[in-house]
C-alpha positions in Angstrom: -64.0 2.8 -33.6 -62.8 1.2 -36.8 -61.7 4.7 -37.8 -59.8 5.2 -34.3 -58.0 1.9 -34.9 -56.6 3.1 -38.1 -55.4 6.4 -36.7 -53.6 5.0 -34.0 -52.2 3.0 -36.3 -51.0 5.2 -39.1 -50.0 7.7 -36.5 -47.3 5.6 -34.5 -44.6 5.4 -36.8 -41.9 5.2 -34.2 -41.3 8.4 -34.1 -38.5 9.7 -31.8 -38.8 13.1 -29.4 -34.9 14.6 -30.0 -35.2 15.8 -26.6 -35.8 12.3 -25.5 -31.9 11.5 -27.3 -30.4 14.2 -26.6 -31.3 13.2 -22.5 -30.7 9.8 -23.1 -26.9 10.4 -24.6 -26.4 12.9 -21.5 -27.2 10.3 -18.9 -24.9 8.0 -20.7 -22.2 10.2 -20.9 -22.5 11.2 -16.8 -22.5 7.1 -16.0 -19.4 6.4 -18.0 -17.3 9.2 -16.9 -18.9 8.2 -12.7 -17.9 4.7 -14.1 -14.3 5.6 -15.2 -13.2 7.9 -11.4 -14.8 4.7 -10.0 -12.6 1.8 -11.4 -9.7 4.4 -11.1 -10.6 4.5 -7.4 -10.6 1.0 -6.6 -7.6 0.1 -8.3 -5.8 2.7 -6.2 -7.5 1.7 -3.3 -6.4 -2.1 -4.1 -2.8 -1.2 -4.5 -2.9 0.4 -1.5 -4.8 -3.1 0.3 -1.6 -4.7 -1.2 1.2 -2.4 0.2 -0.8 -3.0 3.5 -0.8 -6.7 3.4 3.1 -6.4 3.1 3.1 -5.0 5.9 1.0 -8.0 7.8 2.9 -10.3 6.0 6.4 -8.6 7.2 4.9 -8.9 10.7 4.1 -12.4 10.8 7.3 -13.3 9.4 9.1 -11.0 12.0 7.0 -13.0 14.8 8.2 -16.2 13.3 12.1 -15.2 13.4 11.5 -14.0 16.8 10.1 -17.0 18.0 13.0 -19.0 16.6 15.8 -16.6 17.3 18.3 -17.8 18.8 20.6 -15.2 20.1 19.7 -11.6 21.2 18.8 -10.2 18.0 14.8 -10.5 18.2 14.1 -9.0 14.7 16.2 -8.5 11.5 15.7 -5.7 8.9 14.7 -6.1 5.5 14.5 -4.5 2.1 12.8 -5.3 -0.5 14.9 -6.1 -3.7 17.8 -6.4 -1.4 20.0 -10.0 -1.8 21.9 -8.6 0.7 22.0 -11.2 4.1 23.7 -8.5 5.9 21.5 -5.2 6.3 22.5 -2.5 8.3 20.2 -1.5 11.2 17.7 1.5 10.5 18.7 0.9 6.7 20.8 3.6 7.1 25.0 4.0 5.9 25.5 4.5 9.5 25.2 1.8 12.3 25.8 -1.8 13.0 24.6 -4.9 10.6 23.1 -7.9 11.4 24.4 -11.1 9.9 21.2 -13.5 8.8 18.7 -14.8 6.8 17.1 -12.3 4.7 13.8 -12.4 5.7 11.9 -13.2 2.8 14.0 -16.5 3.5 13.4 -17.1 7.0 10.8 -20.3 8.3 8.0 -18.4 7.5 8.8 -16.2 4.3 7.0 -13.4 2.1 7.4 -12.6 -1.4 6.0 -8.5 -1.6 3.7 -7.3 -3.7 5.1 -6.2 -7.4 6.0 -2.7 -7.2 5.5 -1.8 -3.8 8.5 -1.0 -2.1 8.8 -2.7 1.6 11.0 -1.7 4.2 12.2 -3.3 8.1 14.3 -1.5 9.9 15.4 -2.7 13.6 17.5 -0.8 16.1 20.5 -1.9 17.2 19.9 -4.6 19.2 17.2 -6.0 17.4 14.8 -5.9 19.7 12.0 -3.8 18.4 11.4 -2.9 14.2 9.4 -0.8 12.2 8.0 -1.7 9.0 7.4 0.3 6.0 5.5 -0.2 2.7 5.5 2.1 -0.5 2.3 1.6 -2.5 2.5 1.7 -6.1 -0.2 4.9 -6.0 3.1 6.6 -3.7 1.6 6.4 -0.4 3.8 5.2 2.1 2.5 3.3 5.4 4.5 1.8 7.9 3.7 -0.8 11.4 5.6 -0.7 14.7 6.0 -3.9 16.6 3.7 -5.1 19.1 0.7 -3.1 17.0 -1.5 -4.2 14.2 -2.7 -1.0 13.9 -1.3 0.7 10.4 -0.5 4.5 10.0 0.1 6.2 6.8 2.7 9.0 6.5 1.9 12.2 5.4 4.0 13.8 3.2 6.0 13.2 0.0 9.7 11.5 -0.3 11.9 13.6 1.2 9.7 15.4 3.5 7.4 12.7 5.1 5.9 13.3 8.6 5.5 10.5 10.9 1.6 11.5 12.8 1.4 8.4 15.0 2.7 5.8 16.8 6.5 6.0 17.5 9.0 3.9 19.2 13.0 3.8 19.5 13.4 2.9 15.9 12.2 5.4 14.0 10.9 8.5 16.8 11.3 11.3 14.7 10.3 12.6 11.3 13.6 12.9 10.3 15.0 9.7 11.4 11.8 8.8 9.0 12.9 11.1 6.2 17.0 9.5 6.3 15.6 5.9 7.1 13.3 6.2 3.9 15.8 8.4 1.2 18.6 5.4 2.6 15.3 2.8 1.7 15.1 4.3 -2.1 11.9 5.3 -0.9 
């Protein structure tokens, strides 16, 4: 028995198997690379959620403005980064304009997420609206008056395609492209 214990003490010198070391390194690299992609995906998802949150904030501000409106103009257009108190309907160079408080300075104001673009387009009478928000990832989301559903535009700058939820503000893809081009999207 004494001989067996002596043998076991001498033979166990913490030798490492090279195959196990290589396998451990390979597993570590796979986890590191996979984790990097997961983190990037989470960051992009957060940016998209911020843009969608801006849609909800703008809809809340529009609802508050509508509740306090004393004129026939129920909703007002808005463009993030614009200091103008009077914005053109549909954010286009043509069409009427409305004088009023910029939406972020209305009774229920908000500040869009830094780096995101936000535009609220109204029809000529200010009776309906469409809100567009461009995430820092480049995706454009929109929401229409009377609905809490958020849609995503497909395509890219100058070639956006409206997929669902149309109203009188932006019923066609051509109208959306004009609107978003003029809004700097």
